[in-house]
All heavy atoms as a GROMACS GRO file, in nm:
protein
  617
    1MET      N    1   0.085  -0.114   0.007
    1MET     CA    2  -0.007   0.001   0.000
    1MET      C    3   0.092   0.124   0.001
    1MET      O    4   0.168   0.146   0.095
    1MET     CB    5  -0.088  -0.001   0.129
    1MET     CG    6  -0.181   0.114   0.136
    1MET     SD    7  -0.293   0.096   0.260
    1MET     CE    8  -0.215   0.183   0.400
    2ALA      N    9   0.075   0.208  -0.106
    2ALA     CA   10   0.166   0.328  -0.110
    2ALA      C   11   0.086   0.446  -0.035
    2ALA      O   12  -0.040   0.458  -0.027
    2ALA     CB   13   0.171   0.377  -0.248
    3LEU      N   14   0.168   0.522   0.040
    3LEU     CA   15   0.127   0.637   0.112
    3LEU      C   16   0.129   0.761   0.036
    3LEU      O   17   0.205   0.777  -0.060
    3LEU     CB   18   0.215   0.651   0.235
    3LEU     CG   19   0.223   0.543   0.344
    3LEU    CD1   20   0.337   0.579   0.437
    3LEU    CD2   21   0.091   0.530   0.412
    4SER      N   22   0.016   0.842   0.053
    4SER     CA   23   0.015   0.962  -0.030
    4SER      C   24   0.116   1.055   0.029
    4SER      O   25   0.181   1.039   0.124
    4SER     CB   26  -0.126   1.026  -0.005
    4SER     OG   27  -0.121   1.082   0.133
    5TYR      N   28   0.155   1.162  -0.059
    5TYR     CA   29   0.259   1.253  -0.019
    5TYR      C   30   0.232   1.329   0.109
    5TYR      O   31   0.310   1.338   0.192
    5TYR     CB   32   0.263   1.356  -0.138
    5TYR     CG   33   0.363   1.467  -0.106
    5TYR    CD1   34   0.511   1.449  -0.127
    5TYR    CD2   35   0.328   1.592  -0.075
    5TYR    CE1   36   0.595   1.540  -0.101
    5TYR    CE2   37   0.408   1.699  -0.042
    5TYR     CZ   38   0.554   1.667  -0.056
    5TYR     OH   39   0.635   1.765  -0.031
    6LYS      N   40   0.113   1.368   0.131
    6LYS     CA   41   0.076   1.440   0.250
    6LYS      C   42   0.095   1.341   0.374
    6LYS      O   43   0.144   1.391   0.484
    6LYS     CB   44  -0.069   1.486   0.245
    6LYS     CG   45  -0.103   1.580   0.357
    6LYS     CD   46  -0.237   1.638   0.345
    6LYS     CE   47  -0.251   1.740   0.248
    6LYS     NZ   48  -0.374   1.817   0.250
    7THR      N   49   0.055   1.214   0.362
    7THR     CA   50   0.066   1.121   0.472
    7THR      C   51   0.210   1.097   0.508
    7THR      O   52   0.252   1.090   0.626
    7THR     CB   53   0.006   0.989   0.437
    7THR    OG1   54  -0.142   1.011   0.408
    7THR    CG2   55   0.005   0.892   0.548
    8ARG      N   56   0.296   1.076   0.393
    8ARG     CA   57   0.435   1.058   0.415
    8ARG      C   58   0.495   1.184   0.482
    8ARG      O   59   0.587   1.174   0.573
    8ARG     CB   60   0.507   1.030   0.286
    8ARG     CG   61   0.479   0.889   0.233
    8ARG     CD   62   0.574   0.853   0.114
    8ARG     NE   63   0.536   0.944   0.009
    8ARG     CZ   64   0.626   1.012  -0.058
    8ARG    NH1   65   0.746   0.999  -0.045
    8ARG    NH2   66   0.592   1.082  -0.163
    9ARG      N   67   0.458   1.297   0.452
    9ARG     CA   68   0.516   1.418   0.514
    9ARG      C   69   0.470   1.429   0.656
    9ARG      O   70   0.567   1.469   0.741
    9ARG     CB   71   0.450   1.529   0.434
    9ARG     CG   72   0.541   1.660   0.432
    9ARG     CD   73   0.487   1.762   0.339
    9ARG     NE   74   0.537   1.888   0.397
    9ARG     CZ   75   0.608   1.969   0.306
    9ARG    NH1   76   0.629   1.942   0.201
    9ARG    NH2   77   0.632   2.091   0.364
   10ARG      N   78   0.349   1.403   0.688
   10ARG     CA   79   0.329   1.406   0.831
   10ARG      C   80   0.388   1.294   0.913
   10ARG      O   81   0.419   1.320   1.012
   10ARG     CB   82   0.163   1.385   0.835
   10ARG     CG   83   0.086   1.515   0.789
   10ARG     CD   84  -0.063   1.496   0.802
   10ARG     NE   85  -0.121   1.620   0.754
   10ARG     CZ   86  -0.246   1.616   0.711
   10ARG    NH1   87  -0.326   1.527   0.719
   10ARG    NH2   88  -0.296   1.730   0.673
   11LEU      N   89   0.379   1.176   0.851
   11LEU     CA   90   0.457   1.073   0.930
   11LEU      C   91   0.607   1.100   0.932
   11LEU      O   92   0.660   1.068   1.046
   11LEU     CB   93   0.430   0.940   0.853
   11LEU     CG   94   0.480   0.810   0.912
   11LEU    CD1   95   0.414   0.799   1.037
   11LEU    CD2   96   0.450   0.689   0.809
   12SER      N   97   0.678   1.159   0.855
   12SER     CA   98   0.816   1.176   0.856
   12SER      C   99   0.830   1.290   0.977
   12SER      O  100   0.924   1.281   1.054
   12SER     CB  101   0.869   1.233   0.727
   12SER     OG  102   0.816   1.355   0.684
   13LEU      N  103   0.738   1.383   0.985
   13LEU     CA  104   0.751   1.497   1.092
   13LEU      C  105   0.731   1.433   1.216
   13LEU      O  106   0.803   1.453   1.316
   13LEU     CB  107   0.640   1.602   1.068
   13LEU     CG  108   0.649   1.706   1.156
   13LEU    CD1  109   0.775   1.786   1.146
   13LEU    CD2  110   0.538   1.805   1.133
   14LEU      N  111   0.634   1.337   1.227
   14LEU     CA  112   0.622   1.261   1.345
   14LEU      C  113   0.730   1.184   1.396
   14LEU      O  114   0.779   1.176   1.513
   14LEU     CB  115   0.492   1.178   1.340
   14LEU     CG  116   0.447   1.095   1.466
   14LEU    CD1  117   0.396   1.188   1.568
   14LEU    CD2  118   0.342   0.982   1.419
   15ILE      N  119   0.787   1.106   1.307
   15ILE     CA  120   0.914   1.023   1.325
   15ILE      C  121   1.028   1.110   1.371
   15ILE      O  122   1.102   1.075   1.470
   15ILE     CB  123   0.949   0.950   1.198
   15ILE    CG1  124   0.854   0.839   1.170
   15ILE    CG2  125   1.094   0.890   1.204
   15ILE    CD1  126   0.862   0.775   1.046
   16LEU      N  127   1.047   1.228   1.316
   16LEU     CA  128   1.158   1.315   1.353
   16LEU      C  129   1.121   1.383   1.479
   16LEU      O  130   1.237   1.402   1.551
   16LEU     CB  131   1.183   1.424   1.242
   16LEU     CG  132   1.243   1.369   1.105
   16LEU    CD1  133   1.247   1.475   0.999
   16LEU    CD2  134   1.380   1.301   1.137
   17LEU      N  135   1.023   1.425   1.526
   17LEU     CA  136   0.985   1.490   1.641
   17LEU      C  137   0.964   1.407   1.766
   17LEU      O  138   1.002   1.452   1.870
   17LEU     CB  139   0.860   1.578   1.634
   17LEU     CG  140   0.873   1.706   1.529
   17LEU    CD1  141   0.758   1.782   1.522
   17LEU    CD2  142   0.997   1.798   1.583
   18LEU      N  143   0.920   1.285   1.743
   18LEU     CA  144   0.895   1.198   1.859
   18LEU      C  145   0.978   1.071   1.860
   18LEU      O  146   1.040   1.029   1.952
   18LEU     CB  147   0.747   1.156   1.856
   18LEU     CG  148   0.639   1.257   1.871
   18LEU    CD1  149   0.506   1.213   1.866
   18LEU    CD2  150   0.667   1.342   2.009
   19GLY      N  151   0.990   1.009   1.734
   19GLY     CA  152   1.068   0.883   1.723
   19GLY      C  153   1.223   0.898   1.733
   19GLY      O  154   1.286   0.816   1.819
   20LEU      N  155   1.278   1.002   1.676
   20LEU     CA  156   1.416   1.022   1.680
   20LEU      C  157   1.467   1.060   1.820
   20LEU      O  158   1.569   0.987   1.879
   20LEU     CB  159   1.464   1.122   1.583
   20LEU     CG  160   1.619   1.140   1.570
   20LEU    CD1  161   1.695   1.010   1.535
   20LEU    CD2  162   1.648   1.249   1.471
   21PRO      N  163   1.408   1.153   1.897
   21PRO     CA  164   1.446   1.173   2.043
   21PRO      C  165   1.427   1.051   2.130
   21PRO      O  166   1.506   1.020   2.209
   21PRO     CB  167   1.358   1.276   2.096
   21PRO     CG  168   1.325   1.347   1.966
   21PRO     CD  169   1.306   1.254   1.858
   22ALA      N  170   1.334   0.972   2.104
   22ALA     CA  171   1.310   0.849   2.176
   22ALA      C  172   1.422   0.749   2.158
   22ALA      O  173   1.470   0.681   2.238
   22ALA     CB  174   1.172   0.787   2.156
   23TYR      N  175   1.458   0.737   2.027
   23TYR     CA  176   1.558   0.641   1.979
   23TYR      C  177   1.691   0.690   2.050
   23TYR      O  178   1.771   0.595   2.098
   23TYR     CB  179   1.570   0.630   1.832
   23TYR     CG  180   1.681   0.548   1.775
   23TYR    CD1  181   1.657   0.407   1.779
   23TYR    CD2  182   1.804   0.589   1.727
   23TYR    CE1  183   1.756   0.321   1.725
   23TYR    CE2  184   1.904   0.512   1.685
   23TYR     CZ  185   1.884   0.372   1.689
   23TYR     OH  186   1.980   0.294   1.642
   24ILE      N  187   1.725   0.810   2.038
   24ILE     CA  188   1.843   0.867   2.099
   24ILE      C  189   1.843   0.838   2.245
   24ILE      O  190   1.950   0.788   2.306
   24ILE     CB  191   1.862   1.020   2.084
   24ILE    CG1  192   1.882   1.039   1.919
   24ILE    CG2  193   1.972   1.080   2.158
   24ILE    CD1  194   1.868   1.191   1.878
   25GLY      N  195   1.739   0.847   2.308
   25GLY     CA  196   1.729   0.828   2.456
   25GLY      C  197   1.750   0.672   2.496
   25GLY      O  198   1.824   0.649   2.578
   26ALA      N  199   1.700   0.595   2.409
   26ALA     CA  200   1.714   0.455   2.429
   26ALA      C  201   1.855   0.412   2.401
   26ALA      O  202   1.906   0.321   2.478
   26ALA     CB  203   1.611   0.380   2.320
   27VAL      N  204   1.911   0.457   2.294
   27VAL     CA  205   2.057   0.425   2.266
   27VAL      C  206   2.146   0.459   2.383
   27VAL      O  207   2.236   0.402   2.418
   27VAL     CB  208   2.095   0.478   2.129
   27VAL    CG1  209   2.241   0.478   2.114
   27VAL    CG2  210   2.021   0.398   2.016
   28TRP      N  211   2.114   0.596   2.416
   28TRP     CA  212   2.204   0.654   2.530
   28TRP      C  213   2.196   0.570   2.658
   28TRP      O  214   2.291   0.538   2.724
   28TRP     CB  215   2.152   0.799   2.551
   28TRP     CG  216   2.232   0.865   2.650
   28TRP    CD1  217   2.363   0.854   2.688
   28TRP    CD2  218   2.198   0.995   2.698
   28TRP    NE1  219   2.410   0.950   2.763
   28TRP    CE2  220   2.319   1.044   2.764
   28TRP    CE3  221   2.094   1.083   2.696
   28TRP    CZ2  222   2.323   1.163   2.846
   28TRP    CZ3  223   2.099   1.214   2.759
   28TRP    CH2  224   2.194   1.247   2.841
   29PHE      N  225   2.063   0.523   2.690
   29PHE     CA  226   2.045   0.445   2.809
   29PHE      C  227   2.110   0.305   2.789
   29PHE      O  228   2.188   0.259   2.889
   29PHE     CB  229   1.891   0.414   2.835
   29PHE     CG  230   1.861   0.323   2.945
   29PHE    CD1  231   1.882   0.363   3.076
   29PHE    CD2  232   1.817   0.193   2.916
   29PHE    CE1  233   1.859   0.281   3.185
   29PHE    CE2  234   1.788   0.114   3.013
   29PHE     CZ  235   1.808   0.156   3.163
   30VAL      N  236   2.107   0.237   2.670
   30VAL     CA  237   2.156   0.103   2.662
   30VAL      C  238   2.314   0.120   2.658
   30VAL      O  239   2.378   0.028   2.729
   30VAL     CB  240   2.106   0.047   2.529
   30VAL    CG1  241   2.194  -0.072   2.487
   30VAL    CG2  242   1.955   0.014   2.545
   31THR      N  243   2.362   0.218   2.606
   31THR     CA  244   2.513   0.231   2.598
   31THR      C  245   2.574   0.262   2.743
   31THR      O  246   2.688   0.234   2.770
   31THR     CB  247   2.551   0.326   2.505
   31THR    OG1  248   2.496   0.452   2.527
   31THR    CG2  249   2.545   0.285   2.356
   32SER      N  250   2.482   0.332   2.824
   32SER     CA  251   2.526   0.357   2.961
   32SER      C  252   2.530   0.237   3.062
   32SER      O  253   2.590   0.242   3.168
   32SER     CB  254   2.438   0.474   3.021
   32SER     OG  255   2.309   0.420   3.045
   33LEU      N  256   2.463   0.124   3.007
   33LEU     CA  257   2.471   0.013   3.091
   33LEU      C  258   2.604  -0.068   3.088
   33LEU      O  259   2.635  -0.153   3.179
   33LEU     CB  260   2.365  -0.086   3.041
   33LEU     CG  261   2.211  -0.048   3.064
   33LEU    CD1  262   2.113  -0.141   3.002
   33LEU    CD2  263   2.185  -0.015   3.208
   34PHE      N  264   2.686  -0.034   2.996
   34PHE     CA  265   2.812  -0.097   2.965
   34PHE      C  266   2.918  -0.010   3.008
   34PHE      O  267   2.910   0.118   3.019
   34PHE     CB  268   2.829  -0.142   2.823
   34PHE     CG  269   2.723  -0.245   2.777
   34PHE    CD1  270   2.629  -0.188   2.700
   34PHE    CD2  271   2.719  -0.369   2.808
   34PHE    CE1  272   2.517  -0.268   2.656
   34PHE    CE2  273   2.620  -0.462   2.769
   34PHE     CZ  274   2.512  -0.413   2.687
   35ASP      N  275   3.049  -0.061   3.036
   35ASP     CA  276   3.165   0.028   3.056
   35ASP      C  277   3.194   0.097   2.939
   35ASP      O  278   3.178   0.060   2.827
   35ASP     CB  279   3.287  -0.079   3.089
   35ASP     CG  280   3.274  -0.133   3.229
   35ASP    OD1  281   3.194  -0.086   3.310
   35ASP    OD2  282   3.330  -0.245   3.238
   36ARG      N  283   3.243   0.221   2.949
   36ARG     CA  284   3.269   0.310   2.843
   36ARG      C  285   3.387   0.260   2.766
   36ARG      O  286   3.505   0.238   2.818
   36ARG     CB  287   3.297   0.449   2.893
   36ARG     CG  288   3.306   0.540   2.778
   36ARG     CD  289   3.305   0.682   2.836
   36ARG     NE  290   3.302   0.782   2.716
   36ARG     CZ  291   3.297   0.905   2.725
   36ARG    NH1  292   3.296   0.956   2.846
   36ARG    NH2  293   3.295   0.986   2.622
   37PRO      N  294   3.369   0.231   2.634
   37PRO     CA  295   3.481   0.190   2.547
   37PRO      C  296   3.571   0.296   2.508
   37PRO      O  297   3.539   0.411   2.550
   37PRO     CB  298   3.408   0.129   2.412
   37PRO     CG  299   3.284   0.202   2.426
   37PRO     CD  300   3.246   0.242   2.555
   38SER      N  301   3.677   0.281   2.426
   38SER     CA  302   3.761   0.389   2.382
   38SER      C  303   3.675   0.486   2.293
   38SER      O  304   3.562   0.450   2.241
   38SER     CB  305   3.873   0.326   2.303
   38SER     OG  306   3.826   0.278   2.175
   39ILE      N  307   3.720   0.604   2.282
   39ILE     CA  308   3.650   0.702   2.210
   39ILE      C  309   3.622   0.672   2.068
   39ILE      O  310   3.512   0.694   2.015
   39ILE     CB  311   3.719   0.842   2.216
   39ILE    CG1  312   3.633   0.968   2.176
   39ILE    CG2  313   3.851   0.843   2.142
   39ILE    CD1  314   3.520   0.992   2.268
   40VAL      N  315   3.715   0.596   1.999
   40VAL     CA  316   3.703   0.558   1.874
   40VAL      C  317   3.586   0.457   1.852
   40VAL      O  318   3.512   0.462   1.759
   40VAL     CB  319   3.836   0.509   1.810
   40VAL    CG1  320   3.815   0.451   1.662
   40VAL    CG2  321   3.940   0.608   1.814
   41VAL      N  322   3.581   0.351   1.941
   41VAL     CA  323   3.483   0.249   1.943
   41VAL      C  324   3.352   0.310   1.964
   41VAL      O  325   3.246   0.288   1.904
   41VAL     CB  326   3.520   0.142   2.046
   41VAL    CG1  327   3.410   0.042   2.052
   41VAL    CG2  328   3.649   0.082   1.993
   42GLU      N  329   3.347   0.406   2.060
   42GLU     CA  330   3.217   0.468   2.103
   42GLU      C  331   3.165   0.556   1.986
   42GLU      O  332   3.050   0.556   1.957
   42GLU     CB  333   3.245   0.561   2.225
   42GLU     CG  334   3.104   0.623   2.274
   42GLU     CD  335   3.140   0.701   2.404
   42GLU    OE1  336   3.251   0.722   2.449
   42GLU    OE2  337   3.040   0.743   2.470
   43LEU      N  338   3.255   0.626   1.914
   43LEU     CA  339   3.217   0.704   1.797
   43LEU      C  340   3.163   0.612   1.692
   43LEU      O  341   3.065   0.643   1.627
   43LEU     CB  342   3.339   0.783   1.757
   43LEU     CG  343   3.306   0.880   1.639
   43LEU    CD1  344   3.208   0.994   1.662
   43LEU    CD2  345   3.444   0.946   1.582
   44LEU      N  346   3.232   0.504   1.664
   44LEU     CA  347   3.194   0.406   1.566
   44LEU      C  348   3.049   0.360   1.599
   44LEU      O  349   2.954   0.337   1.511
   44LEU     CB  350   3.287   0.294   1.547
   44LEU     CG  351   3.259   0.191   1.436
   44LEU    CD1  352   3.264   0.262   1.303
   44LEU    CD2  353   3.351   0.073   1.442
   45ILE      N  354   3.028   0.324   1.733
   45ILE     CA  355   2.889   0.271   1.771
   45ILE      C  356   2.781   0.381   1.738
   45ILE      O  357   2.685   0.344   1.684
   45ILE     CB  358   2.886   0.244   1.927
   45ILE    CG1  359   2.986   0.112   1.945
   45ILE    CG2  360   2.763   0.216   1.974
   45ILE    CD1  361   3.002   0.085   2.094
   46TYR      N  362   2.808   0.505   1.774
   46TYR     CA  363   2.716   0.611   1.748
   46TYR      C  364   2.687   0.635   1.604
   46TYR      O  365   2.576   0.664   1.552
   46TYR     CB  366   2.747   0.733   1.827
   46TYR     CG  367   2.727   0.723   1.973
   46TYR    CD1  368   2.822   0.748   2.061
   46TYR    CD2  369   2.603   0.689   2.019
   46TYR    CE1  370   2.801   0.740   2.198
   46TYR    CE2  371   2.571   0.675   2.153
   46TYR     CZ  372   2.686   0.712   2.245
   46TYR     OH  373   2.658   0.705   2.380
   47ILE      N  374   2.787   0.627   1.511
   47ILE     CA  375   2.779   0.644   1.378
   47ILE      C  376   2.688   0.525   1.307
   47ILE      O  377   2.602   0.550   1.238
   47ILE     CB  378   2.913   0.645   1.303
   47ILE    CG1  379   2.981   0.781   1.339
   47ILE    CG2  380   2.895   0.639   1.158
   47ILE    CD1  381   3.122   0.790   1.294
   48VAL      N  382   2.723   0.401   1.352
   48VAL     CA  383   2.640   0.285   1.305
   48VAL      C  384   2.507   0.298   1.347
   48VAL      O  385   2.413   0.270   1.262
   48VAL     CB  386   2.701   0.153   1.343
   48VAL    CG1  387   2.615   0.038   1.320
   48VAL    CG2  388   2.837   0.142   1.282
   49LEU      N  389   2.472   0.329   1.480
   49LEU     CA  390   2.339   0.342   1.524
   49LEU      C  391   2.268   0.461   1.471
   49LEU      O  392   2.147   0.444   1.446
   49LEU     CB  393   2.337   0.341   1.682
   49LEU     CG  394   2.384   0.211   1.746
   49LEU    CD1  395   2.390   0.235   1.890
   49LEU    CD2  396   2.281   0.093   1.709
   50GLY      N  397   2.330   0.566   1.440
   50GLY     CA  398   2.279   0.674   1.371
   50GLY      C  399   2.238   0.647   1.234
   50GLY      O  400   2.130   0.717   1.179
   51ILE      N  401   2.300   0.561   1.164
   51ILE     CA  402   2.244   0.524   1.031
   51ILE      C  403   2.141   0.419   1.031
   51ILE      O  404   2.056   0.421   0.960
   51ILE     CB  405   2.376   0.470   0.943
   51ILE    CG1  406   2.472   0.588   0.923
   51ILE    CG2  407   2.330   0.406   0.811
   51ILE    CD1  408   2.604   0.537   0.856
   52LEU      N  409   2.149   0.324   1.126
   52LEU     CA  410   2.049   0.230   1.131
   52LEU      C  411   1.904   0.258   1.165
   52LEU      O  412   1.819   0.203   1.123
   52LEU     CB  413   2.086   0.122   1.241
   52LEU     CG  414   2.196   0.013   1.211
   52LEU    CD1  415   2.232  -0.064   1.322
   52LEU    CD2  416   2.161  -0.065   1.089
   53TRP      N  417   1.899   0.378   1.242
   53TRP     CA  418   1.753   0.415   1.267
   53TRP      C  419   1.674   0.462   1.154
   53TRP      O  420   1.554   0.444   1.139
   53TRP     CB  421   1.759   0.529   1.376
   53TRP     CG  422   1.784   0.659   1.320
   53TRP    CD1  423   1.908   0.724   1.305
   53TRP    CD2  424   1.700   0.754   1.272
   53TRP    NE1  425   1.893   0.846   1.248
   53TRP    CE2  426   1.760   0.863   1.217
   53TRP    CE3  427   1.550   0.749   1.256
   53TRP    CZ2  428   1.704   0.967   1.162
   53TRP    CZ3  429   1.494   0.859   1.192
   53TRP    CH2  430   1.567   0.978   1.146
   54ALA      N  431   1.748   0.520   1.053
   54ALA     CA  432   1.680   0.563   0.931
   54ALA      C  433   1.651   0.458   0.828
   54ALA      O  434   1.562   0.485   0.745
   54ALA     CB  435   1.770   0.680   0.869
   55LEU      N  436   1.716   0.342   0.831
   55LEU     CA  437   1.681   0.236   0.726
   55LEU      C  438   1.550   0.204   0.722
   55LEU      O  439   1.495   0.183   0.605
   55LEU     CB  440   1.787   0.131   0.748
   55LEU     CG  441   1.930   0.157   0.722
   55LEU    CD1  442   2.013   0.026   0.751
   55LEU    CD2  443   1.953   0.214   0.572
   56PRO      N  444   1.472   0.174   0.821
   56PRO     CA  445   1.334   0.126   0.806
   56PRO      C  446   1.246   0.236   0.755
   56PRO      O  447   1.138   0.210   0.712
   56PRO     CB  448   1.295   0.092   0.952
   56PRO     CG  449   1.417   0.078   1.026
   56PRO     CD  450   1.521   0.165   0.963
   57PHE      N  451   1.286   0.360   0.764
   57PHE     CA  452   1.212   0.479   0.731
   57PHE      C  453   1.241   0.533   0.599
   57PHE      O  454   1.182   0.636   0.553
   57PHE     CB  455   1.208   0.585   0.835
   57PHE     CG  456   1.157   0.534   0.965
   57PHE    CD1  457   1.257   0.535   1.077
   57PHE    CD2  458   1.040   0.479   0.999
   57PHE    CE1  459   1.219   0.487   1.203
   57PHE    CE2  460   1.001   0.431   1.123
   57PHE     CZ  461   1.092   0.431   1.216
   58ARG      N  462   1.320   0.461   0.514
   58ARG     CA  463   1.364   0.533   0.385
   58ARG      C  464   1.242   0.556   0.294
   58ARG      O  465   1.242   0.656   0.231
   58ARG     CB  466   1.455   0.427   0.314
   58ARG     CG  467   1.602   0.440   0.367
   58ARG     CD  468   1.700   0.357   0.297
   58ARG     NE  469   1.661   0.303   0.165
   58ARG     CZ  470   1.730   0.223   0.094
   58ARG    NH1  471   1.835   0.165   0.149
   58ARG    NH2  472   1.691   0.182  -0.024
   59ALA      N  473   1.155   0.463   0.293
   59ALA     CA  474   1.027   0.492   0.206
   59ALA      C  475   0.946   0.610   0.246
   59ALA      O  476   0.884   0.678   0.165
   59ALA     CB  477   0.952   0.357   0.203
   60VAL      N  478   0.942   0.647   0.374
   60VAL     CA  479   0.861   0.750   0.436
   60VAL      C  480   0.931   0.883   0.390
   60VAL      O  481   0.886   0.975   0.354
   60VAL     CB  482   0.847   0.727   0.581
   60VAL    CG1  483   0.776   0.859   0.635
   60VAL    CG2  484   0.768   0.610   0.613
   61PHE      N  485   1.069   0.877   0.410
   61PHE     CA  486   1.144   1.015   0.388
   61PHE      C  487   1.176   1.032   0.238
   61PHE      O  488   1.206   1.160   0.211
   61PHE     CB  489   1.273   1.007   0.455
   61PHE     CG  490   1.257   1.009   0.603
   61PHE    CD1  491   1.316   0.911   0.684
   61PHE    CD2  492   1.187   1.120   0.677
   61PHE    CE1  493   1.308   0.915   0.823
   61PHE    CE2  494   1.179   1.114   0.817
   61PHE     CZ  495   1.233   1.024   0.892
   62ARG      N  496   1.161   0.935   0.153
   62ARG     CA  497   1.192   0.960   0.018
   62ARG      C  498   1.096   1.051  -0.059
   62ARG      O  499   0.973   1.033  -0.063
   62ARG     CB  500   1.196   0.832  -0.056
   62ARG     CG  501   1.249   0.840  -0.213
   62ARG     CD  502   1.260   0.706  -0.273
   62ARG     NE  503   1.387   0.649  -0.218
   62ARG     CZ  504   1.393   0.522  -0.176
   62ARG    NH1  505   1.306   0.431  -0.199
   62ARG    NH2  506   1.509   0.477  -0.132
   63GLY      N  507   1.158   1.165  -0.108
   63GLY     CA  508   1.084   1.258  -0.181
   63GLY      C  509   1.000   1.355  -0.097
   63GLY      O  510   0.930   1.442  -0.161
   64VAL      N  511   1.013   1.362   0.038
   64VAL     CA  512   0.936   1.459   0.109
   64VAL      C  513   0.979   1.597   0.097
   64VAL      O  514   0.896   1.678   0.111
   64VAL     CB  515   0.938   1.405   0.266
   64VAL    CG1  516   0.889   1.509   0.353
   64VAL    CG2  517   0.869   1.277   0.283
   65GLY      N  518   1.106   1.627   0.063
   65GLY     CA  519   1.144   1.757   0.059
   65GLY      C  520   1.117   1.816  -0.091
   65GLY      O  521   1.145   1.940  -0.104
   66LYS      N  522   1.069   1.743  -0.171
   66LYS     CA  523   1.022   1.790  -0.316
   66LYS      C  524   0.878   1.845  -0.304
   66LYS      O  525   0.805   1.831  -0.216
   66LYS     CB  526   1.052   1.680  -0.411
   66LYS     CG  527   1.185   1.628  -0.415
   66LYS     CD  528   1.206   1.528  -0.522
   66LYS     CE  529   1.355   1.479  -0.538
   66LYS     NZ  530   1.371   1.375  -0.631
   67ALA      N  531   0.851   1.904  -0.409
   67ALA     CA  532   0.702   1.947  -0.428
   67ALA      C  533   0.620   1.822  -0.441
   67ALA      O  534   0.650   1.726  -0.490
   67ALA     CB  535   0.703   2.038  -0.561
   68ASP      N  536   0.484   1.858  -0.409
   68ASP     CA  537   0.388   1.748  -0.401
   68ASP      C  538   0.361   1.709  -0.553
   68ASP      O  539   0.315   1.791  -0.633
   68ASP     CB  540   0.254   1.805  -0.353
   68ASP     CG  541   0.147   1.700  -0.335
   68ASP    OD1  542   0.173   1.582  -0.375
   68ASP    OD2  543   0.042   1.723  -0.280
   69PRO      N  544   0.386   1.571  -0.586
   69PRO     CA  545   0.371   1.529  -0.718
   69PRO      C  546   0.225   1.523  -0.762
   69PRO      O  547   0.193   1.517  -0.886
   69PRO     CB  548   0.449   1.400  -0.723
   69PRO     CG  549   0.437   1.353  -0.584
   69PRO     CD  550   0.443   1.471  -0.501
   70ASP      N  551   0.134   1.518  -0.674
   70ASP     CA  552  -0.010   1.498  -0.697
   70ASP      C  553  -0.088   1.638  -0.697
   70ASP      O  554  -0.197   1.635  -0.734
   70ASP     CB  555  -0.077   1.413  -0.589
   70ASP     CG  556  -0.016   1.272  -0.572
   70ASP    OD1  557   0.033   1.229  -0.696
   70ASP    OD2  558  -0.003   1.224  -0.474
   71ALA      N  559  -0.015   1.749  -0.667
   71ALA     CA  560  -0.074   1.880  -0.664
   71ALA      C  561  -0.103   1.926  -0.808
   71ALA      O  562  -0.014   1.910  -0.902
   71ALA     CB  563   0.006   1.982  -0.587
   72PRO      N  564  -0.206   1.997  -0.824
   72PRO     CA  565  -0.214   2.057  -0.971
   72PRO      C  566  -0.117   2.168  -0.990
   72PRO      O  567  -0.070   2.236  -0.891
   72PRO     CB  568  -0.365   2.122  -0.962
   72PRO     CG  569  -0.395   2.138  -0.816
   72PRO     CD  570  -0.314   2.036  -0.743
   73PRO      N  571  -0.072   2.183  -1.108
   73PRO     CA  572   0.023   2.276  -1.137
   73PRO      C  573  -0.024   2.433  -1.103
   73PRO      O  574  -0.126   2.459  -1.144
   73PRO     CB  575   0.068   2.266  -1.282
   73PRO     CG  576  -0.043   2.189  -1.341
   73PRO     CD  577  -0.116   2.115  -1.216
   74SER      N  578   0.062   2.500  -1.047
   74SER     CA  579   0.015   2.641  -1.012
   74SER      C  580   0.058   2.726  -1.127
   74SER      O  581   0.132   2.692  -1.219
   74SER     CB  582   0.087   2.691  -0.878
   74SER     OG  583   0.223   2.694  -0.899
   75SER      N  584   0.015   2.856  -1.119
   75SER     CA  585   0.062   2.957  -1.220
   75SER      C  586   0.206   2.990  -1.238
   75SER      O  587   0.254   3.031  -1.327
   75SER     CB  588  -0.033   3.081  -1.197
   75SER     OG  589   0.006   3.140  -1.077
   76GLU      N  590   0.268   2.970  -1.118
   76GLU     CA  591   0.413   2.990  -1.115
   76GLU      C  592   0.489   2.882  -1.182
   76GLU      O  593   0.601   2.910  -1.222
   76GLU     CB  594   0.454   2.997  -0.968
   76GLU     CG  595   0.391   3.106  -0.883
   76GLU     CD  596   0.430   3.118  -0.737
   76GLU    OE1  597   0.514   3.012  -0.703
   76GLU    OE2  598   0.385   3.197  -0.666
   77ASP      N  599   0.442   2.763  -1.200
   77ASP     CA  600   0.511   2.657  -1.251
   77ASP      C  601   0.504   2.658  -1.403
   77ASP      O  602   0.582   2.590  -1.486
   77ASP     CB  603   0.451   2.514  -1.211
   77ASP     CG  604   0.467   2.492  -1.070
   77ASP    OD1  605   0.573   2.552  -1.009
   77ASP    OD2  606   0.399   2.404  -1.017
   78ARG      N  607   0.419   2.742  -1.457
   78ARG     CA  608   0.404   2.741  -1.609
   78ARG      C  609   0.499   2.834  -1.673
   78ARG      O  610   0.581   2.914  -1.640
   78ARG     CB  611   0.269   2.792  -1.646
   78ARG     CG  612   0.152   2.702  -1.603
   78ARG     CD  613   0.028   2.753  -1.645
   78ARG     NE  614  -0.078   2.688  -1.562
   78ARG     CZ  615  -0.198   2.702  -1.573
   78ARG    NH1  616  -0.254   2.773  -1.665
   78ARG    NH2  617  -0.287   2.642  -1.491
   0.00000   0.00000   0.00000
């Protein structure tokens, strides 16, 4: 089932405003349970986890920054 442009836009805003801070808090909590590794390993962990959170949402974020493809052309586009 394909999501409309407006739905993807609203969902991406919800993910960025609520989901991303919750994910950051969860990662921060889980990493605080272990002894602190060296700075290079810690940086690598945060880089990998920073990329992993976005992979499931690629379809939602794709094309959200562009103009609505379903909108009728305005007088400025002509």
